[in-house]
C-alpha positions, -999 to +999 in steps of 0.1 A: -491+046+350-472+049+318-468+086+323-453+081+357-427+056+344-416+082+318-413+108+345-394+085+367-369+076+339-364+112+330-357+121+366-332+092+369-314+104+338-312+139+351-299+126+384-272+106+366-261+136+345-260+158+377-239+131+393-214+131+365-213+169+364-206+168+401-177+144+394-162+169+369-164+196+396-149+172+422-121+163+398-113+200+394-113+207+431-091+176+438-067+188+411-065+222+428-057+206+461-029+185+444-048+153+450-043+140+414-051+104+422-086+114+434-089+138+405-083+108+381-110+088+399-135+115+394-127+126+359-124+092+341-161+082+345-171+117+333-152+111+301-173+080+295-207+094+302-228+104+272-234+139+285-202+150+303-180+133+276-193+159+252-184+189+274-152+208+266-143+214+302-143+177+310-114+172+287-097+204+296-097+195+333-085+160+324-056+175+304-047+197+334-049+167+358-027+145+338-003+173+330+000+179+368+008+142+373+034+143+345+053+172+361+049+162+397+077+146+416+051+125+435+039+091+424+002+090+416+002+055+401+004+067+366+035+065+344+048+100+337+051+095+300+016+080+298+003+110+318+019+135+294+005+117+264-030+115+281-028+152+288-020+160+252-049+138+239-073+155+264-064+190+253-068+180+217-103+166+224-112+197+243-103+218+213-124+196+191-154+202+213-148+239+218-166+248+186-169+285+196-133+288+206-141+301+241-112+282+256-089+281+226-060+300+242-060+277+273-063+245+254-036+254+229-013+265+257-019+232+275-014+211+244+019+230+236+031+225+272+022+188+270+040+184+237+071+200+250+070+178+281+067+147+259+097+158+239+118+163+270+107+128+283+117+114+249+152+129+254+154+114+288+143+080+275+168+081+247+197+090+270+187+061+292+189+039+261+151+032+262+149+036+225+115+021+219+099+043+245+118+074+232+105+066+197+069+065+208+073+098+227+090+116+199+064+103+174+036+116+196+054+149+200+059+152+162+023+143+154+010+167+181+030+195+165+016+187+131-019+188+146-012+223+159-001+234+124+037+232+125+065+208+121+087+200+151+118+191+131+138+180+162+110+157+172+108+142+137+146+136+135+147+122+170+118+098+162+138+086+133+170+082+153+152+064+182+134+041+157+167+032+141+183+025+175+154+003+184+157-015+150+123-004+139+137+004+104+104+010+087+095+038+112+130+052+110+128+054+072+094+071+074+106+098+098+140+103+081+120+110+049+098+135+068+129+153+079+142+154+044+108+168+032+113+199+055+150+201+046+161+195+082+199+194+084+202+197+046+225+171+029+233+153+062+198+138+064+203+121+031+235+106+045+217+093+076+190+076+056+217+062+032+235+047+062+203+031+074+196+016+040+232+003+040+227-012+074+195-027+063+211-042+032+190-022+007+215-012-020+190+001-045+173+023-020+208+035-008+217+046-043+184+062-049+184+084-018+221+094-024+213+104-060+183+123-048+205+141-023+231+148-050+204+163-072+195+188-045+231+193-031+254+187-061+283+203-044+282+182-012+315+162-010+301+135+014+272+127-010+297+123-038+318+099-017+287+079-007+277+075-044+313+065-051+313+039-024+283+023-040+300+022-074+332+007-060+314-019-040+295-030-071+325-028-095+310+000-115+344+016-121+335+039-150+308+056-129+332+056-099+358+074-120+334+103-128+325+106-092+360+106-079+370+133-103+342+155-090+352+147-054+388+155-060+378+189-074+362+196-040+390+180-019+422+180-040+443+171-009+422+141+001+446+112-001+418+086+001+401+100-030+434+098-050+440+063-037+404+053-047+409+067-082+441+046-084+420+015-075+395+024-102+422+028-129+439-004-117+406-023-122+401-007-156+436-018-167+448+018-170+481+012-153+499+045-159+469+065-146+467+042-116+503+047-108+500+084-111+469+084-087+487+063-062+517+085-063+496+116-057+482+100-026+517+092-014+528+128-021+500+139+002+509+114+029+542+095+025+532+071+053+499+061+036+504+023+036+475+014+012+488+037-015+525+027-011+517-010-011+493-008-040+518+011-061+544-015-054+519-043-061+510-026-094+546-027-106+551-062-092+520-076-110+530-059-142+564-075-139+548-109-134+528-105-166+559-094-185+578-124-171+550-148-181+550-133-216+588-137-219+585-174-211+566-180-243+594-164-265+615-191-282+642-168-296+669-167-269+680-132-275+645-118-275+637-139-244+667-125-226+657-089-235+621-095-224+632-110-191+654-080-185+625-056-191+604-075-166+633-074-141+634-036-144+597-034-135+603-057-105+631-034-095+607-005-098+583-021-074+610-029-048+613+004-030+575+007-026+570-028-012+599-023+012+585+010+022+551-006+028+568-032+050+586-004+069+553+014+075+536-018+087+560-046+096+532-069+105+513-068+072+515-103+056+506-091+021+536-068+020+559-095+033+545-121+009+550-098-020+586-091-009+594-127-005+583-134-041+602-103-053+634-112-036+632-147-050+627-134-086+655-109-083+679-135-067+684-115-035+688-146-014+698-129+019+667-107+018+646-136+008+657-157+038+653-128+061+617-120+051+609-158+050+621-160+087+599-130+096+568-146+081+574-179+098+579-161+131+546-142+126+526-175+122 
């Protein structure tokens, strides 16, 4: 009796295996007929059975079925992106089971086609502003390429970009770093990652990645400016001076660089050098408001300091001489402040400076005129 039970069990097991093998065949036939929904119903149980799940063809057929669903214009009840990802996973599993490499060519081709399909779907999702979905697709495509022995740089970069757009900053940073590792887009990738650190309020990481980029691309003007911006924002003016001089060597006609150097010298108390830098920016662009106003303000502030110093002098003759020297500096600021007001008649800072200047110089008509303009603007 015991022997019979064993035989019966063995027969039942064989029957179950045959049934699952039959489902694999049925899945293939349904796929060939374009009946992908039926093919899915047949193939999925086969991927779970202990015998057929260990057969290479089960997974190769599954890859073909889901790839067919992904590219079909018909609806088979499976999301196209999910189908493409399932196809890729299936081909990868098939390659794992194909220990003798009999179907290596077919599986590699299927995996490559699925990977390409996933990337295209990622692009579509990104263009539709479905950034989280695009991120997942690009990540899958990048990882698949890595599994096949190469780096899909576009997939890596797009994964970073999509992750940033979906505000998954941790993933974005990871993939930007991957792109940097393979030198994708050169110095630009350091700038993209620096922008992300700035957006994410990570100043130390910002400076570190910019400096890393500068080590690799010391001649890149944008990286020099990015490092400069950090120094200016953090009042590290001596470091900023060095960077600006380097940047100006690369772009001698960049008015903003000369203006920034003026700001640095201004903050370091090096007035003459600041004036020269502002003037250089004005020479490049006579309508550059910031440089024109700053140069006028520089002379005006210097005049105020000289005036204050004169007020402490007790000797009348020396006092009068000191006041006259201060007045000449105020006079020097006048054309720049007036020019700044001419460039931008609505700027309140320029008008306020002119109002004070006219009052100090005793130019009452101009004082009343600018006062009226300021009152009308409020």
